[in-house]
TORGU-744215 format. One record per residue (C-alpha): residue in one letter; x, y, z; residue number from 0. Coordinates in pm, 1 decimal, decimal comma. Last residue first. Layout:
<atoms>
 code       c1       c2       c3 pos
    A        X        Y        Z NUM
...
</atoms>
This chain:
<atoms>
 code       c1       c2       c3 pos
    X   7501,0  10890,7  11087,2 530
    X   7205,4  10686,2  11216,0 529
    X   7343,5  10391,6  11415,0 528
    X   7243,5  10045,1  11290,6 527
    X   7197,9   9797,3  11573,5 526
    X   7057,0  10036,0  11832,2 525
    X   6893,0  10262,3  11577,5 524
    X   6655,2   9987,2  11473,2 523
    X   6467,8  10054,5  11149,5 522
    X   6501,4   9699,1  11026,8 521
    X   6473,8   9472,5  10725,7 520
    X   6671,9   9148,7  10714,4 519
    X   6768,6   8932,7  10417,4 518
    X   6942,8   8596,1  10447,9 517
    X   7076,6   8395,6  10155,8 516
    X   7171,7   8028,2  10154,6 515
    X   7302,0   7890,2   9828,3 514
    X   7229,2   7573,2   9634,8 513
    X   7427,3   7253,6   9631,5 512
    X   7642,4   7191,2   9325,9 511
    X   7948,4   7119,6   9542,9 510
    X   7778,8   6820,1   9699,0 509
    X   8019,8   6561,7   9566,1 508
    X   8311,8   6778,4   9683,0 507
    X   8194,1   6773,2  10043,0 506
    X   7966,6   7029,6  10200,2 505
    X   8005,6   7191,2  10542,9 504
    X   7669,3   7260,9  10711,8 503
    X   7514,1   7604,9  10672,5 502
    X   7361,1   7721,8  10995,2 501
    X   6993,6   7798,8  11029,4 500
    X   6888,3   8112,2  11216,7 499
    X   6604,5   8104,5  11467,1 498
    X   6814,3   8095,3  11786,9 497
    X   7021,1   8377,6  11643,6 496
    X   6711,8   8594,4  11694,1 495
    X   6760,9   8565,5  12069,8 494
    X   6721,5   8932,7  12159,1 493
    X   6365,9   8991,3  12050,2 492
    X   6267,1   9257,6  12303,9 491
    X   6598,9   9446,8  12295,3 490
    X   6628,9   9379,6  11922,5 489
    X   6307,4   9574,0  11855,2 488
    X   6291,5   9668,2  11486,8 487
    X   6331,2   9333,8  11311,0 486
    X   6062,1   9435,0  11064,1 485
    X   6102,7   9149,5  10815,8 484
    X   6329,6   8849,6  10859,1 483
    X   6363,2   8698,7  10511,2 482
    X   6508,8   8355,6  10434,3 481
    X   6614,9   8286,2  10075,3 480
    X   6675,5   7936,7   9944,0 479
    X   6898,7   7755,3   9700,3 478
    X   6851,1   7379,2   9695,6 477
    X   7050,0   7115,2   9878,5 476
    X   6828,1   7117,1  10187,6 475
    X   6985,8   6973,8  10498,7 474
    X   7027,2   7307,8  10679,9 473
    X   6678,9   7411,7  10569,6 472
    X   6510,9   7106,1  10716,4 471
    X   6719,4   7119,2  11035,1 470
    X   6644,5   7487,2  11093,9 469
    X   6275,5   7440,8  11033,6 468
    X   6257,7   7146,0  11273,6 467
    X   6465,4   7318,8  11540,8 466
    X   6234,4   7619,9  11544,7 465
    X   5927,0   7396,8  11557,7 464
    X   6079,4   7205,3  11848,6 463
    X   6119,3   7527,9  12042,0 462
    X   5756,4   7617,1  11982,5 461
    X   5603,6   7283,8  12078,4 460
    X   5236,8   7331,7  11991,3 459
    X   5292,4   7244,4  11623,5 458
    X   5446,2   6907,8  11702,0 457
    X   5189,5   6684,4  11530,2 456
    X   5192,0   6914,7  11230,1 455
    X   5566,6   6870,6  11194,4 454
    X   5528,2   6538,2  11016,8 453
    X   5369,3   6708,8  10715,9 452
    X   5706,2   6856,4  10620,9 451
    X   5802,5   7174,6  10436,3 450
    X   5467,2   7352,9  10444,0 449
    X   5397,4   7279,3  10810,3 448
    X   5749,0   7386,6  10908,3 447
    X   5713,3   7715,9  10722,6 446
    X   5377,9   7779,8  10888,6 445
    X   5521,8   7710,0  11234,8 444
    X   5822,4   7927,0  11155,1 443
    X   5594,5   8221,2  11079,8 442
    X   5410,6   8171,5  11408,9 441
    X   5744,8   8161,9  11589,5 440
    X   5844,3   8490,7  11427,4 439
    X   5515,7   8638,2  11549,0 438
    X   5590,0   8524,7  11905,3 437
    X   5946,4   8655,7  11889,9 436
    X   5834,7   9000,0  11783,7 435
    X   5830,7   9219,0  11474,6 434
    X   6031,6   8945,7  11302,9 433
    X   5757,0   8838,1  11060,2 432
    X   5938,9   8559,4  10877,4 431
    X   5916,4   8513,2  10498,9 430
    X   6047,6   8199,4  10327,8 429
    X   6159,9   8178,5   9965,6 428
    X   6246,3   7827,6   9843,9 427
    X   6322,2   7706,2   9493,7 426
    X   6515,4   8033,0   9461,8 425
    X   6622,8   8178,9   9128,0 424
    X   6287,8   8131,1   8953,2 423
    X   6099,9   8321,0   9220,4 422
    X   6347,1   8610,4   9208,8 421
    X   6130,2   8884,5   9062,4 420
    X   5850,7   8820,3   9310,7 419
    X   6095,9   8805,6   9602,1 418
    X   6259,5   9133,6   9495,4 417
    X   5919,5   9300,1   9479,5 416
    X   5834,8   9177,0   9827,9 415
    X   6172,8   9302,5   9952,4 414
    X   6109,4   9647,0   9806,9 413
    X   5759,9   9647,2   9956,5 412
    X   5896,4   9555,7  10297,8 411
    X   6145,7   9842,3  10304,4 410
    X   5894,9  10100,4  10184,8 409
    X   5986,5  10410,8  10387,3 408
    X   5704,2  10379,4  10638,9 407
    X   5932,2  10328,4  10938,2 406
    X   6286,6  10457,7  10908,7 405
    X   6527,3  10279,2  10679,2 404
    X   6759,8   9979,1  10672,6 403
    X   6780,4   9683,5  10439,3 402
    X   7037,4   9438,2  10574,4 401
    X   7183,7   9178,4  10339,8 400
    X   7322,0   8843,8  10447,3 399
    X   7528,4   8612,8  10231,5 398
    X   7626,8   8250,0  10233,8 397
    X   7995,6   8184,5  10159,6 396
    X   8068,0   7810,9  10120,2 395
    X   7713,1   7730,0  10016,7 394
    X   7735,0   8009,2   9763,3 393
    X   7620,4   8367,4   9724,7 392
    X   7750,1   8590,1   9443,6 391
    X   7406,3   8635,4   9287,6 390
    X   7287,0   8772,0   9620,2 389
    X   7479,6   9096,6   9570,8 388
    X   7382,5   9144,1   9208,7 387
    X   7012,4   9095,4   9282,7 386
    X   7020,7   9330,2   9581,1 385
    X   7206,3   9597,5   9386,0 384
    X   6955,1   9576,7   9100,5 383
    X   6663,2   9601,3   9343,1 382
    X   6817,2   9900,2   9517,9 381
    X   6876,1  10083,0   9189,8 380
    X   6534,0   9988,8   9053,8 379
    X   6362,0  10151,7   9350,1 378
    X   6087,7  10281,9   9122,6 377
    X   5756,5  10127,9   9021,9 376
    X   5531,3   9858,5   9169,6 375
    X   5223,9   9807,6   8948,9 374
    X   5063,2   9587,3   9207,7 373
    X   5168,1   9642,8   9567,5 372
    X   5249,1   9307,7   9729,4 371
    X   4974,3   9203,2   9970,2 370
    X   5030,3   8825,0   9948,3 369
    X   5284,0   8791,0  10223,6 368
    X   5557,2   8536,6  10143,8 367
    X   5587,5   8158,5  10145,2 366
    X   5700,8   8077,1   9794,1 365
    X   5810,6   7715,2   9804,1 364
    X   5905,2   7548,6   9479,2 363
    X   5879,8   7186,2   9382,0 362
    X   6118,7   7057,0   9118,5 361
    X   6386,7   7004,6   9383,3 360
    X   6165,3   6733,0   9529,5 359
    X   6032,4   6798,1   9877,3 358
    X   6235,5   6772,5  10194,7 357
    X   6156,1   6461,1  10388,9 356
    X   5839,1   6357,4  10575,2 355
    X   5727,1   6110,4  10316,6 354
    X   5421,8   6320,2  10247,8 353
    X   5631,2   6593,5  10083,1 352
    X   5416,7   6905,3  10087,5 351
    X   5430,2   7144,8   9796,6 350
    X   5092,4   7315,3   9778,4 349
    X   5246,1   7583,2   9559,5 348
    X   5169,4   7956,9   9581,0 347
    X   5225,8   7936,6   9951,7 346
    X   5070,1   8183,5  10193,1 345
    X   5196,1   8371,2  10495,8 344
    X   4947,5   8566,2  10705,1 343
    X   4937,0   8941,9  10681,8 342
    X   5171,0   9168,1  10875,1 341
    X   5104,2   9470,7  10663,3 340
    X   5315,0   9576,4  10368,9 339
    X   5422,0   9934,6  10320,5 338
    X   5308,3  10167,6  10044,9 337
    X   5582,8  10413,6   9958,1 336
    X   5758,7  10688,0  10145,6 335
    X   6091,0  10823,8  10022,5 334
    X   6408,6  10661,0  10154,1 333
    X   6592,5  10330,9  10135,5 332
    X   6920,5  10214,9  10281,1 331
    X   7118,0   9912,1  10170,9 330
    X   7366,1   9711,6  10375,8 329
    X   7594,6   9422,9  10293,4 328
    X   7718,2   9106,3  10459,3 327
    X   7905,9   8790,4  10361,8 326
    X   8035,9   8550,1  10625,0 325
    X   7721,8   8390,7  10763,3 324
    X   7585,1   8225,5  11076,4 323
    X   7891,0   8326,4  11276,2 322
    X   7718,6   8463,0  11582,7 321
    X   7418,2   8631,0  11417,0 320
    X   7459,1   8912,0  11669,1 319
    X   7827,7   8939,4  11583,0 318
    X   7727,0   8952,2  11218,9 317
    X   7473,8   9223,6  11296,0 316
    X   7742,2   9423,4  11470,3 315
    X   7945,0   9379,4  11153,6 314
    X   7655,0   9529,3  10963,5 313
    X   7651,8   9832,3  11187,6 312
    X   8024,9   9869,1  11143,0 311
    X   7990,4   9878,5  10765,9 310
    X   7736,0  10160,3  10787,4 309
    X   7954,0  10330,8  11048,3 308
    X   8245,4  10321,8  10803,6 307
    X   8034,3  10477,1  10529,9 306
    X   7938,1  10765,9  10757,3 305
    X   8300,1  10794,7  10869,2 304
    X   8418,2  10841,9  10510,6 303
    X   8148,0  11098,2  10431,7 302
    X   8209,3  11297,9  10749,9 301
    X   8592,7  11303,8  10741,9 300
    X   8688,2  11518,9  10444,1 299
    X   8620,7  11854,9  10607,9 298
    X   8771,6  11768,3  10946,7 297
    X   9077,4  11613,0  10777,6 296
    X   9131,3  11915,8  10557,4 295
    X   9083,3  12161,5  10843,8 294
    X   9323,7  11974,7  11071,3 293
    X   9580,7  11948,5  10790,2 292
    X   9549,9  12320,0  10711,2 291
    X   9591,3  12411,7  11078,3 290
    X   9910,0  12207,0  11117,2 289
    X  10081,8  12329,9  10802,1 288
    X   9968,4  12691,8  10840,0 287
    X  10078,6  12696,4  11201,4 286
    X  10428,1  12564,7  11131,0 285
    X  10613,5  12893,7  11142,1 284
    X  10408,9  13158,8  11327,7 283
    X  10211,7  13366,1  11077,5 282
    X   9873,2  13259,5  11213,6 281
    X   9965,1  13392,5  11557,2 280
    X  10164,4  13309,4  11870,5 279
    X  10179,3  12938,1  11791,8 278
    X  10245,3  12646,8  12027,3 277
    X  10286,9  12273,7  11955,7 276
    X  10644,1  12291,2  11821,5 275
    X  10742,4  12481,4  12138,0 274
    X  10852,1  12203,0  12370,4 273
    X  11021,6  11990,6  12104,1 272
    X  11213,3  12271,9  11937,0 271
    X  11059,9  12487,5  11666,1 270
    X  11064,2  12519,9  11289,6 269
    X  10811,5  12244,0  11231,6 268
    X  10907,2  11952,5  11004,3 267
    X  10676,9  11759,6  10775,3 266
    X  10522,6  11414,9  10724,5 265
    X  10217,9  11273,0  10546,4 264
    X  10155,6  10896,9  10548,2 263
    X  10081,7  10711,9  10223,2 262
    X  10388,8  10486,8  10256,7 261
    X  10575,3  10516,3  10583,4 260
    X  10890,7  10717,1  10652,9 259
    X  10919,2  10750,5  11027,8 258
    X  10828,0  11096,5  11154,8 257
    X  10891,2  11132,9  11529,5 256
    X  11137,9  10845,2  11564,1 255
    X  11345,5  10911,0  11254,0 254
    X  11317,4  11287,4  11300,4 253
    X  11477,2  11284,7  11644,8 252
    X  11281,4  11331,2  11962,5 251
    X  11448,2  11560,2  12217,0 250
    X  11685,8  11694,4  11952,1 249
    X  12008,6  11805,7  12111,0 248
    X  12213,5  12110,9  12206,7 247
    X  12467,1  12040,5  12481,7 246
    X  12532,1  11827,3  12791,3 245
    X  12282,9  11990,5  13027,3 244
    X  12030,5  11999,1  12747,4 243
    X  11952,6  12287,6  12519,2 242
    X  11689,1  12208,8  12258,9 241
    X  11761,6  12176,4  11889,5 240
    X  11530,4  12306,2  11620,3 239
    X  11367,6  12098,0  11343,1 238
    X  11099,7  11925,7  11549,0 237
    X  10901,4  11651,7  11378,2 236
    X  10544,4  11637,2  11247,2 235
    X  10381,0  11311,0  11135,7 234
    X  10042,3  11334,1  10959,2 233
    X   9807,1  11033,4  10954,4 232
    X   9475,7  10972,0  10780,1 231
    X   9329,4  10665,3  10944,7 230
    X   9202,8  10318,1  10849,9 229
    X   9544,1  10215,7  10716,1 228
    X   9684,7  10258,2  11068,3 227
    X   9487,4   9975,0  11226,5 226
    X   9731,1   9685,2  11181,5 225
    X  10023,4   9922,9  11236,7 224
    X   9871,5  10009,2  11573,1 223
    X   9921,1   9659,3  11708,0 222
    X  10291,4   9651,2  11622,9 221
    X  10349,7  10005,6  11746,8 220
    X  10180,7   9938,1  12080,0 219
    X  10373,8   9614,9  12131,2 218
    X  10703,7   9783,2  12041,9 217
    X  10635,4  10067,4  12284,9 216
    X  10562,2   9832,4  12572,5 215
    X  10861,3   9608,4  12495,6 214
    X  11100,0   9901,1  12513,8 213
    X  11337,2   9909,5  12215,5 212
    X  11402,8  10283,6  12252,6 211
    X  11265,6  10409,3  12581,3 210
    X  10903,0  10513,8  12592,2 209
    X  10781,2  10263,9  12850,5 208
    X  11065,2  10360,6  13085,7 207
    X  10961,6  10724,0  13063,7 206
    X  10604,0  10642,5  13165,0 205
    X  10722,4  10408,8  13438,4 204
    X  10921,6  10677,7  13617,9 203
    X  10708,8  10675,4  13934,3 202
    X  10760,0  10300,7  13964,3 201
    X  11120,5  10348,1  14070,5 200
    X  11283,2  10691,9  14066,5 199
    X  11152,1  11047,2  14053,4 198
    X  11295,5  11314,8  13827,6 197
    X  11366,6  11634,6  14017,3 196
    X  11220,5  11958,9  13902,8 195
    X  11315,9  12292,6  13755,1 194
    X  11064,8  12221,8  13479,3 193
    X  11267,1  12301,6  13167,1 192
    X  11599,3  12168,3  13292,0 191
    X  11498,2  11862,1  13487,8 190
    X  11270,9  11741,6  13209,8 189
    X  11535,7  11799,6  12940,9 188
    X  11803,8  11612,6  13138,3 187
    X  11576,3  11315,0  13194,6 186
    X  11461,8  11329,3  12835,9 185
    X  11814,5  11320,7  12696,9 184
    X  11921,4  11034,8  12923,1 183
    X  11616,9  10836,4  12816,6 182
    X  11712,2  10832,0  12449,4 181
    X  11382,5  10802,4  12271,4 180
    X  11138,6  10548,5  12132,0 179
    X  11029,4  10444,5  11783,2 178
    X  10700,2  10634,2  11782,9 177
    X  10848,7  10919,6  11987,4 176
    X  10567,4  11170,4  11917,6 175
    X  10696,2  11513,9  11816,8 174
    X  10358,8  11634,7  11693,9 173
    X  10135,1  11349,6  11572,5 172
    X   9829,9  11463,4  11377,8 171
    X   9564,3  11192,2  11368,9 170
    X   9276,5  11152,2  11123,8 169
    X   8942,9  10978,6  11074,5 168
    X   8848,7  10833,5  11411,6 167
    X   8480,3  10737,2  11430,2 166
    X   8520,7  10358,0  11425,5 165
    X   8807,4  10372,3  11676,1 164
    X   8606,6  10587,9  11916,4 163
    X   8281,8  10391,9  11865,7 162
    X   8439,1  10072,8  11998,5 161
    X   8369,1  10186,0  12352,6 160
    X   7996,8  10137,2  12288,7 159
    X   8062,1   9763,4  12230,4 158
    X   8155,2   9722,9  12597,1 157
    X   7846,3   9547,8  12738,0 156
    X   7773,2   9313,7  12448,7 155
    X   8139,1   9247,3  12375,2 154
    X   8313,3   9383,7  12067,6 153
    X   8583,4   9609,2  12211,4 152
    X   8911,4   9548,6  12029,2 151
    X   8899,8   9869,3  11825,7 150
    X   8873,2  10079,9  12140,9 149
    X   9187,3   9947,7  12307,7 148
    X   9393,1   9981,6  11990,6 147
    X   9254,1  10331,3  11940,6 146
    X   9344,1  10423,8  12299,5 145
    X   9694,8  10284,7  12258,3 144
    X   9748,5  10504,3  11955,6 143
    X   9607,5  10806,2  12139,1 142
    X   9830,9  10742,3  12442,8 141
    X  10134,8  10711,6  12217,5 140
    X  10047,3  11042,9  12051,3 139
    X  10000,9  11210,4  12388,1 138
    X  10356,0  11108,3  12479,0 137
    X  10481,5  11384,0  12243,8 136
    X  10199,4  11608,3  12124,8 135
    X   9865,3  11483,8  11993,9 134
    X   9608,5  11637,8  11759,3 133
    X   9323,0  11389,7  11714,1 132
    X   9045,9  11414,1  11453,3 131
    X   8717,6  11240,2  11529,5 130
    X   8413,9  11193,3  11305,5 129
    X   8066,8  11212,9  11465,5 128
    X   7901,9  10880,3  11542,7 127
    X   7869,3  10930,7  11920,2 126
    X   7783,7  11299,7  11887,6 125
    X   7458,1  11324,9  12079,7 124
    X   7630,6  11564,4  12321,9 123
    X   7588,1  11329,7  12621,3 122
    X   7705,8  11041,0  12403,2 121
    X   8012,0  11234,8  12291,7 120
    X   8113,4  11316,4  12646,7 119
    X   8068,0  10963,5  12777,5 118
    X   8247,7  10802,6  12485,5 117
    X   8533,5  11053,0  12507,4 116
    X   8578,0  10987,3  12878,8 115
    X   8577,9  10609,8  12835,1 114
    X   8829,0  10625,0  12549,9 113
    X   9063,5  10866,1  12728,6 112
    X   9039,8  10667,8  13053,4 111
    X   9135,2  10345,0  12880,7 110
    X   9428,5  10514,4  12706,5 109
    X   9559,5  10667,4  13030,5 108
    X   9546,1  10330,3  13201,9 107
    X   9719,9  10164,8  12907,4 106
    X  10002,3  10418,3  12921,0 105
    X  10065,5  10332,1  13284,4 104
    X   9939,9  10532,9  13579,9 103
    X  10150,6  10656,3  13873,8 102
    X  10194,5  11013,7  13758,3 101
    X  10384,2  11232,2  14004,6 100
    X  10212,4  11494,3  14218,2  99
    X  10373,5  11386,1  14545,7  98
    X  10049,1  11301,9  14725,0  97
    X   9739,8  11523,1  14731,0  96
    X   9754,5  11573,6  14353,3  95
    X   9909,0  11884,4  14211,3  94
    X   9751,6  12134,2  13975,6  93
    X   9989,6  12278,0  13719,0  92
    X   9928,7  12648,9  13677,6  91
    X  10080,5  12781,3  13353,6  90
    X  10439,9  12892,0  13296,0  89
    X  10490,3  12672,6  12992,3  88
    X  10699,0  12414,2  13183,6  87
    X  10425,2  12383,4  13443,7  86
    X  10381,5  12630,6  13728,1  85
    X  10274,9  12502,7  14067,1  84
    X   9930,5  12480,2  14216,5  83
    X   9765,1  12403,8  14547,9  82
    X   9825,3  12757,9  14663,6  81
    X   9966,4  12966,9  14947,3  80
    X  10283,1  12764,6  15008,2  79
    X  10387,3  12726,9  14647,9  78
    X  10558,0  12389,9  14628,9  77
    X  10933,4  12346,0  14630,1  76
    X  11125,4  12087,0  14425,5  75
    X  10823,1  12037,0  14208,2  74
    X  10733,6  11686,0  14092,1  73
    X  10847,4  11498,3  13783,9  72
    X  10702,3  11237,3  13548,8  71
    X  10376,6  11428,8  13524,8  70
    X  10147,9  11271,4  13266,0  69
    X   9829,1  11294,2  13471,8  68
    X   9562,6  11348,8  13210,1  67
    X   9413,9  11648,0  13029,0  66
    X   9210,7  11648,2  12710,3  65
    X   9136,0  11953,5  12500,7  64
    X   8819,7  11987,2  12294,7  63
    X   8737,1  12162,2  11967,8  62
    X   8393,7  12118,7  11813,4  61
    X   8376,1  12116,9  11435,9  60
    X   8137,5  12274,4  11188,6  59
    X   8379,1  12200,3  10899,8  58
    X   8319,4  12536,5  10731,7  57
    X   8459,5  12728,8  11028,9  56
    X   8771,2  12514,6  11058,8  55
    X   9021,8  12795,6  10989,0  54
    X   8828,3  13058,4  11186,3  53
    X   8822,3  12822,0  11488,9  52
    X   9199,3  12746,9  11491,0  51
    X   9355,1  13072,2  11610,5  50
    X   9193,5  13151,6  11947,0  49
    X   9048,2  12828,2  12083,2  48
    X   9305,7  12571,0  11974,0  47
    X   9566,2  12855,8  11965,7  46
    X   9589,0  12945,6  12330,6  45
    X   9796,5  13257,7  12268,9  44
    X   9999,2  13367,3  12571,8  43
    X  10169,5  13631,9  12357,1  42
    X  10529,8  13525,6  12417,5  41
    X  10505,5  13187,7  12585,1  40
    X  10258,6  13029,9  12342,7  39
    X   9975,1  12816,3  12479,0  38
    X   9906,4  12459,8  12357,8  37
    X  10097,8  12276,7  12632,9  36
    X   9976,7  12524,8  12896,1  35
    X   9605,2  12468,4  12851,3  34
    X   9555,5  12091,0  12854,6  33
    X   9877,2  12060,0  13061,1  32
    X  10194,5  11871,4  12981,6  31
    X  10460,4  11708,6  13198,6  30
    X  10481,5  11441,6  12926,7  29
    X  10241,2  11495,0  12636,2  28
    X   9919,9  11682,0  12556,1  27
    X   9607,4  11551,2  12381,5  26
    X   9398,8  11783,2  12161,0  25
    X   9066,4  11645,7  12032,1  24
    X   8881,9  11769,6  11722,9  23
    X   8516,7  11657,5  11711,8  22
    X   8319,9  11675,8  11385,3  21
    X   7958,0  11753,4  11286,0  20
    X   7861,1  12034,7  11524,0  19
    X   7513,6  12183,1  11485,9  18
    X   7530,9  12556,9  11427,9  17
    X   7731,9  12829,0  11598,9  16
    X   8039,4  12611,5  11624,9  15
    X   8171,9  12505,0  11968,3  14
    X   8515,8  12590,4  12101,0  13
    X   8705,7  12513,7  12420,7  12
    X   8522,6  12194,3  12522,9  11
    X   8709,0  12049,0  12820,0  10
    X   8784,1  11682,5  12855,9   9
    X   8945,6  11500,9  13147,8   8
    X   9200,9  11625,8  13395,6   7
    X   9327,4  11978,7  13451,0   6
    X   8985,7  12107,1  13357,1   5
    X   8995,4  12431,9  13162,1   4
    X   8819,3  12738,2  13301,7   3
    X   9116,9  12854,5  13509,7   2
    X   9341,4  12833,5  13205,2   1
    X   9132,7  13086,5  13012,9   0
</atoms>
């Protein structure tokens, strides 16, 4: 088995018979190995692949192990006929061309873990699948740092890295020194169990970062606390002492491995630090606790992560809108129904202010397609939710709602029905065909013509038309709804923010001003991942 597992990177060690829905990732610790760390000494049982699969059968989960260079020691004498040496569990430990000692910092390991997971999950069409991590010792710190790194990625070219934090549901920490460790203990333990010599200088940076009160560890813990409420967490601590050169000691004490935190599970495993992550069989102490938690997290994860991805997709919209609005929601629709065509916009009221300013509040603008399906039935749940959501809008907190579904599912008809039912709420309802930039510009030209006769002289200047509509709406003190329908090709229509009005700050005298609401329909899988 060990010869088929990559020393570095990810290796899939179990795949369900059907379509996988969850990924379970094992991350080893200091001087660890993606095979040896999880393999028992007595029966050589590699439990992630041999004992766990029957337990998680109903969860349809993949199991992967991750290897990285966490060697803080190098062999005293290499094996002359091979490029390997035995790790502390008796398994081959592949050496690098130089001295075999890790040079990377925790952040480097975290970056590589995130990038590798993203690549693997994308190639397996599993980007949005829930993640459950099982981490031993230093591996837990690497996972925490990886989630911090992932959660901060919001740029156009790195947003894909954010998927790891969004998809993570649970983490099992086995003997992780969250609050640090006594370096003298670990130095003695490493020398003893590996028959090796601890290196000095920069080669010991991993241990230095894990010392009690180290700045690196404190920074990681402080940043992770802000994310922790998003995850299910289980702390496991060792309950057996390990022999060090100066006596029997805990490698990571209970206070550091399992700090008492509200709503976080914790338990002890009847093994020492090195063996708390290995199990000979299902009756080995601790296996039932660990396996049950993995199964529970894997089973519970899909619904939570599906909802989280829905929220994330809307936040990606907000980043696209670049601060246009603060409120956001998402509705999905299904079941085919008649869909509107891209007909020309019409106004039920010939409300043009000949003075060139915004028309009287008594005048209403209803610039929407005229091919609404008569006798519309159904979709009352979505319509009720839309009405309730927009009722909370204000000039201080304008709202945006995204209606998402595949093509032909009736998104436009639902919005048309909402517009018809809401004509008394909004003095202005404006429909924009967002299928392309050119069609959106045509819609804006018609809106500009309706709102102000002065714009007719500028109708050939597309950019000026956009600015005119934005300025008129930004200065309007009445409530209005702006609809962008069929925004399905964001790659081709990438500057949609250019079309969006911004709400100007209002003073106390203008507190009765109306609200700004934005509604978008889309079937884009780029902006709204399908879970």
